[in-house]
All heavy atoms as an XYZ file, in Angstrom:
499
protein
N       0.835     -1.197      0.000
C       0.000      0.000      0.000
C       0.873      1.251      0.000
O       1.953      1.240      0.582
C      -0.903      0.033      1.243
O      -0.077     -0.030      2.385
C      -1.873     -1.114      1.250
N       0.375      2.270     -0.652
C       1.109      3.537     -0.685
C       0.825      4.297      0.600
O      -0.319      4.380      1.021
C       0.639      4.389     -1.860
C       0.864      3.716     -3.191
S       2.216      4.399     -4.143
C       2.054      6.145     -3.944
N       1.857      4.805      1.198
C       1.658      5.617      2.397
C       1.391      7.055      1.982
O       2.053      7.575      1.100
C       2.907      5.578      3.277
C       3.000      4.317      4.102
C       4.073      4.447      5.158
C       4.136      3.178      5.986
N       5.322      3.136      6.830
N       0.428      7.656      2.625
C       0.176      9.069      2.375
C       1.316      9.873      3.001
O       1.741      9.594      4.112
C      -1.139      9.472      3.017
O      -1.199     10.871      3.147
N       1.793     10.859      2.275
C       2.828     11.686      2.892
C       2.232     12.985      3.404
O       2.861     14.014      3.437
C       4.002     11.942      1.945
C       3.591     12.718      0.719
O       2.413     12.997      0.528
N       4.553     13.061     -0.119
N       0.960     12.909      3.817
C       0.304     14.081      4.377
C       1.054     14.600      5.605
O       1.153     15.787      5.814
C      -1.128     13.706      4.773
C      -2.089     14.857      5.016
C      -2.224     15.723      3.770
C      -3.446     14.338      5.428
N       1.575     13.672      6.398
C       2.230     14.094      7.641
C       3.744     14.062      7.524
O       4.441     14.250      8.478
C       1.769     13.211      8.800
C       0.288     13.287      8.996
C      -0.520     12.217      8.673
C      -0.303     14.450      9.459
C      -1.895     12.295      8.832
C      -1.676     14.532      9.619
C      -2.475     13.456      9.300
N       4.225     13.790      6.339
C       5.669     13.860      6.109
C       5.907     15.049      5.218
O       5.712     14.952      4.011
C       6.154     12.600      5.409
C       6.265     11.427      6.335
C       7.065     10.319      5.669
O       6.907     10.065      4.492
N       7.907      9.676      6.415
N       6.288     16.156      5.799
C       6.471     17.341      4.972
C       7.448     17.071      3.844
O       8.429     16.360      4.018
C       7.036     18.370      5.944
C       6.587     17.917      7.283
C       6.527     16.412      7.199
N       7.138     17.627      2.708
C       8.096     17.578      1.619
C       9.367     18.255      2.088
O       9.332     19.168      2.893
C       7.568     18.363      0.420
C       6.590     17.629     -0.426
C       6.287     18.440     -1.668
O       7.167     18.532     -2.525
O       5.187     18.980     -1.745
N      10.474     17.811      1.537
C      11.730     18.475      1.860
C      11.889     19.637      0.897
O      12.179     19.441     -0.276
C      12.914     17.508      1.747
C      12.736     16.368      2.742
C      14.215     18.246      1.985
C      13.786     15.297      2.639
N      11.643     20.824      1.398
C      11.808     22.005      0.563
C      13.296     22.336      0.500
O      14.010     22.283      1.494
C      11.001     23.160      1.124
S       9.228     22.787      1.143
N      13.729     22.652     -0.688
C      15.154     22.828     -0.943
C      15.596     24.259     -0.676
O      14.762     25.147     -0.527
C      15.446     22.442     -2.394
C      15.074     20.998     -2.674
C      15.506     20.560     -4.052
O      16.045     21.386     -4.813
O      15.303     19.378     -4.370
N      16.919     24.466     -0.632
C      17.409     25.844     -0.537
C      16.795     26.705     -1.632
O      16.613     26.246     -2.758
C      18.916     25.690     -0.728
C      19.205     24.329     -0.167
C      18.012     23.494     -0.547
N      16.455     27.947     -1.272
C      15.770     28.826     -2.208
C      14.259     28.705     -2.111
O      13.536     29.437     -2.775
N      13.794     27.778     -1.268
C      12.361     27.573     -1.068
C      12.034     27.641      0.419
O      12.918     27.543      1.264
C      11.921     26.198     -1.583
C      12.148     25.992     -3.049
C      11.765     24.584     -3.505
O      11.710     23.661     -2.668
O      11.527     24.428     -4.710
N      10.743     27.789      0.712
C      10.304     27.672      2.099
C       9.051     26.813      2.146
O       8.350     26.655      1.154
C      10.077     29.037      2.745
C       8.928     29.834      2.179
C       7.698     29.855      2.829
C       9.079     30.576      1.011
C       6.647     30.600      2.322
C       8.023     31.326      0.503
C       6.813     31.331      1.158
O       5.776     32.062      0.659
N       8.815     26.235      3.316
C       7.704     25.313      3.511
C       6.471     26.081      3.946
O       6.529     26.840      4.912
C       8.063     24.297      4.619
O       9.317     23.708      4.305
C       7.002     23.213      4.745
N       5.370     25.888      3.234
C       4.092     26.480      3.638
C       3.099     25.345      3.840
O       2.855     24.565      2.920
C       3.584     27.433      2.564
C       2.294     28.142      2.975
C       1.947     29.198      1.950
C       0.824     30.132      2.350
N      -0.171     29.605      3.262
N       2.574     25.244      5.055
C       1.611     24.194      5.360
C       0.202     24.785      5.276
O      -0.129     25.719      6.006
C       1.878     23.577      6.742
C       3.297     23.015      6.774
C       0.839     22.499      7.048
C       3.721     22.479      8.120
N      -0.587     24.258      4.351
C      -1.955     24.740      4.168
C      -2.830     24.242      5.319
O      -2.492     23.277      6.000
C      -2.502     24.229      2.831
C      -1.632     24.574      1.632
C      -1.562     26.064      1.344
O      -2.407     26.818      1.848
O      -0.657     26.480      0.600
N      -3.971     24.885      5.494
C      -4.892     24.474      6.557
C      -5.319     23.023      6.396
O      -5.607     22.332      7.363
C      -6.132     25.374      6.553
C      -5.857     26.748      7.108
C      -7.096     27.624      7.108
O      -8.213     27.073      7.178
O      -6.940     28.855      7.044
N      -5.343     22.562      5.154
C      -5.750     21.178      4.888
C      -4.678     20.175      5.289
O      -4.907     18.973      5.271
C      -6.042     21.017      3.402
O      -4.872     21.311      2.648
N      -3.481     20.677      5.639
C      -2.383     19.795      6.000
C      -1.445     19.508      4.845
O      -0.428     18.858      5.016
N      -1.803     20.008      3.660
C      -0.932     19.807      2.505
C       0.275     20.726      2.627
O       0.152     21.885      3.022
C      -1.702     20.073      1.199
C      -2.783     19.004      1.032
C      -0.747     20.102      0.010
C      -3.694     19.244     -0.138
N       1.432     20.192      2.308
C       2.675     20.954      2.400
C       3.090     21.404      1.009
O       3.165     20.599      0.088
C       3.785     20.093      3.022
C       5.116     20.836      3.015
C       3.402     19.697      4.440
N       3.333     22.683      0.873
C       3.821     23.226     -0.389
C       5.213     23.799     -0.197
O       5.523     24.357      0.852
C       2.907     24.352     -0.882
C       1.609     23.816     -1.425
O       1.576     22.769     -2.068
N       0.530     24.518     -1.169
N       6.023     23.673     -1.220
C       7.309     24.361     -1.261
C       7.148     25.565     -2.171
O       6.801     25.413     -3.343
C       8.388     23.445     -1.808
S       8.718     22.011     -0.763
N       7.375     26.731     -1.626
C       7.241     27.958     -2.400
C       8.605     28.618     -2.547
O       9.432     28.562     -1.644
C       6.284     28.924     -1.698
C       4.869     28.387     -1.464
C       4.027     29.416     -0.738
C       4.213     27.992     -2.766
N       8.811     29.254     -3.690
C      10.074     29.950     -3.903
C      10.158     31.169     -3.001
O       9.164     31.866     -2.784
C      10.197     30.395     -5.361
C      10.469     29.257     -6.309
S      11.086     29.831     -7.905
C       9.736     30.819     -8.485
N      11.339     31.431     -2.491
C      11.546     32.649     -1.713
C      11.224     33.856     -2.584
O      11.628     33.900     -3.748
C      13.002     32.749     -1.263
S      13.451     31.546     -0.003
N      10.490     34.827     -2.025
C      10.189     36.022     -2.818
C      11.434     36.871     -3.072
O      12.486     36.651     -2.466
C       9.172     36.778     -1.962
C       9.170     36.142     -0.628
C       9.858     34.815     -0.724
N      11.279     37.828     -3.968
C      12.376     38.756     -4.248
C      12.841     39.420     -2.959
O      12.030     39.731     -2.095
C      11.925     39.828     -5.236
C      11.670     39.365     -6.671
C      11.112     40.518     -7.486
C      12.933     38.821     -7.300
N      14.133     39.611     -2.837
C      14.683     40.282     -1.665
C      14.908     39.362     -0.478
O      15.232     39.817      0.596
N      14.719     38.044     -0.702
C      14.959     37.072      0.371
C      15.733     35.887     -0.193
O      15.823     35.699     -1.403
C      13.645     36.560      1.000
O      12.943     35.770      0.039
C      12.760     37.704      1.469
N      16.265     35.076      0.709
C      17.025     33.889      0.310
C      16.906     32.842      1.406
O      16.499     33.150      2.529
C      18.502     34.248      0.070
C      19.224     34.669      1.335
C      20.010     33.765      2.041
C      19.072     35.956      1.850
C      20.640     34.134      3.221
C      19.696     36.330      3.018
C      20.477     35.421      3.703
O      21.089     35.781      4.869
N      17.244     31.614      1.090
C      17.212     30.554      2.110
C      18.224     29.473      1.738
O      18.035     28.726      0.787
C      15.812     29.941      2.219
C      15.718     28.816      3.244
C      16.327     29.186      4.582
O      17.455     28.810      4.914
N      15.597     29.959      5.369
N      19.317     29.388      2.494
C      20.352     28.410      2.165
C      20.080     26.996      2.673
O      20.757     26.060      2.269
C      21.604     28.992      2.833
C      21.086     29.824      3.963
C      19.734     30.327      3.537
N      19.109     26.819      3.557
C      18.904     25.507      4.185
C      17.684     24.776      3.622
O      16.836     25.362      2.976
C      18.713     25.674      5.686
C      19.908     26.275      6.396
C      19.587     26.393      7.876
C      20.680     27.142      8.618
N      20.245     27.514      9.970
N      17.627     23.496      3.923
C      16.470     22.671      3.607
C      15.418     22.814      4.705
O      15.744     23.097      5.856
C      16.875     21.189      3.538
C      17.685     20.838      2.325
C      19.061     21.004      2.320
C      17.077     20.335      1.191
C      19.811     20.659      1.209
C      17.813     19.996      0.075
C      19.183     20.160      0.079
N      14.154     22.588      4.344
C      13.054     22.448      5.312
C      12.808     23.667      6.182
O      12.362     23.541      7.325
C      13.315     21.254      6.243
C      13.211     19.921      5.566
C      13.331     18.814      6.581
N      13.078     17.519      5.993
C      13.485     16.380      6.493
N      14.172     16.357      7.620
N      13.208     15.245      5.900
N      13.099     24.843      5.674
C      12.839     26.043      6.468
C      11.435     26.557      6.180
O      10.889     26.337      5.101
C      13.876     27.120      6.153
C      15.288     26.743      6.592
C      15.415     26.593      8.100
O      14.938     27.472      8.835
O      15.999     25.599      8.541
N      10.848     27.249      7.157
C       9.472     27.717      6.998
C       9.386     29.183      6.589
O       8.295     29.709      6.420
C       8.672     27.519      8.297
O       9.367     28.180      9.354
C       8.522     26.046      8.618
N      10.522     29.823      6.455
C      10.513     31.196      5.950
C      11.860     31.482      5.320
O      12.819     30.741      5.516
C      10.218     32.203      7.057
C      11.212     32.166      8.195
C      10.817     33.097      9.341
O       9.654     33.538      9.380
O      11.680     33.382     10.172
N      11.901     32.558      4.550
C      13.146     32.957      3.907
C      13.761     34.121      4.668
O      13.075     34.818      5.415
C      12.869     33.354      2.463
S      12.154     31.989      1.516
N      15.044     34.303      4.489
C      15.777     35.341      5.208
C      15.855     36.603      4.351
O      16.079     36.508      3.145
C      17.197     34.845      5.507
C      17.258     33.518      6.253
C      18.683     32.982      6.286
C      16.708     33.659      7.655
N      15.677     37.760      4.959
C      15.755     38.994      4.175
C      17.185     39.326      3.780
O      18.125     39.069      4.532
C      15.182     40.055      5.118
C      15.399     39.508      6.486
C      15.337     38.005      6.361
N      17.327     39.890      2.593
C      18.645     40.376      2.172
C      19.102     41.506      3.088
O      18.265     42.188      3.694
C      18.561     40.912      0.748
S      18.513     39.631     -0.511
N      20.411     41.719      3.156
C      20.909     42.870      3.920
C      20.304     44.171      3.398
O      19.919     44.257      2.232
C      22.416     42.840      3.666
C      22.717     41.426      3.309
C      21.493     40.913      2.599
N      20.243     45.147      4.262
C      19.622     46.426      3.937
C      20.197     47.009      2.644
O      21.409     47.015      2.442
C      19.851     47.401      5.083
O      19.244     48.636      4.788
N      19.323     47.453      1.773
C      19.760     48.096      0.536
C      20.069     47.144     -0.594
O      20.497     47.577     -1.662
N      19.866     45.830     -0.370
C      20.131     44.871     -1.438
C      18.869     44.052     -1.702
O      17.963     43.995     -0.882
C      21.288     43.907     -1.075
O      20.881     43.087      0.026
C      22.554     44.663     -0.716
N      18.828     43.423     -2.869
C      17.713     42.563     -3.217
C      18.213     41.476     -4.165
O      19.363     41.513     -4.610
C      16.568     43.361     -3.856
O      15.425     42.498     -3.981
C      16.950     43.882     -5.225
N      17.364     40.519     -4.449
C      17.737     39.442     -5.357
C      17.216     39.743     -6.756
O      16.222     40.455     -6.924
C      17.154     38.101     -4.873
O      15.744     38.229     -4.730
C      17.757     37.695     -3.534
N      17.864     39.182     -7.764
C      17.463     39.402     -9.157
C      16.243     38.561     -9.517
O      15.477     38.912    -10.395
C      18.632     39.074    -10.092
N      16.079     37.418     -8.836
C      14.926     36.561     -9.122
C      14.470     35.875     -7.846
O      15.162     35.908     -6.841
C      15.279     35.516    -10.187
C      16.283     34.460     -9.750
C      17.610     34.585    -10.480
O      17.707     35.251    -11.494
N      18.630     33.957     -9.941
N      13.312     35.254     -7.927
C      12.796     34.490     -6.794
C      13.593     33.212     -6.622
O      14.257     32.750     -7.542
C      11.330     34.129     -7.036
C      10.394     35.305     -7.143
C       8.989     34.805     -7.407
C       8.030     35.951     -7.629
N       6.707     35.465     -8.050
N      13.503     32.624     -5.441
C      14.108     31.317     -5.212
C      15.605     31.345     -4.999
O      16.293     30.398     -5.363
N      16.112     32.403     -4.414
C      17.558     32.503     -4.202
C      18.000     31.663     -3.010
O      17.411     31.747     -1.938
C      17.969     33.959     -3.965
O      17.806     34.697     -5.142
N      19.057     30.860     -3.185
C      19.549     30.027     -2.095
C      20.670     30.677     -1.278
O      21.054     30.135     -0.248
C      20.087     28.791     -2.811
C      20.576     29.323     -4.113
C      19.654     30.474     -4.470
N      21.195     31.803     -1.732
C      22.406     32.333     -1.108
C      22.329     33.832     -0.889
O      21.809     34.571     -1.726
C      23.615     32.015     -1.989
O      24.762     32.703     -1.520
N      22.911     34.272      0.226
C      23.003     35.699      0.512
C      23.827     36.388     -0.572
O      23.690     37.602     -0.808
C      23.576     35.958      1.913
C      25.045     35.545      1.987
C      23.409     37.428      2.314
N      24.675     35.623     -1.264
C      25.485     36.202     -2.344
C      24.624     36.638     -3.524
O      25.095     37.374     -4.389
C      26.541     35.194     -2.823
C      27.551     34.903     -1.744
O      27.887     35.763     -0.924
N      28.043     33.687     -1.709
N      23.360     36.160     -3.568
C      22.442     36.595     -4.624
C      21.867     37.987     -4.333
O      21.241     38.584     -5.200
C      21.306     35.593     -4.780
C      21.792     34.249     -5.310
O      22.778     34.232     -6.067
O      21.189     33.217     -4.956
N      22.049     38.461     -3.102
C      21.571     39.798     -2.737
C      22.601     40.820     -3.213
O      23.766     40.747     -2.841
C      21.430     39.910     -1.212
S      20.263     38.730     -0.498
N      22.158     41.737     -4.057
C      23.099     42.724     -4.609
C      22.494     44.118     -4.553
O      21.297     44.264     -4.595
C      23.456     42.376     -6.055
C      24.163     41.030     -6.174
C      24.677     40.843     -7.583
C      25.634     39.666     -7.762
N      25.538     38.594     -6.818
């Protein structure tokens, strides 16, 4: 039988963050502009340093903030 992965959050990759819907479904969303996330399975993205932003969504590194 296939196991439901409803309670096993997807592993969201660097450049993404985990959003859990009210229904319990887990989505991986790209970090918005001006944020980045170098780690797996994070629930939010980190803001770029003051005065910098990213060129595109889904940045995995602070080095993308310019």
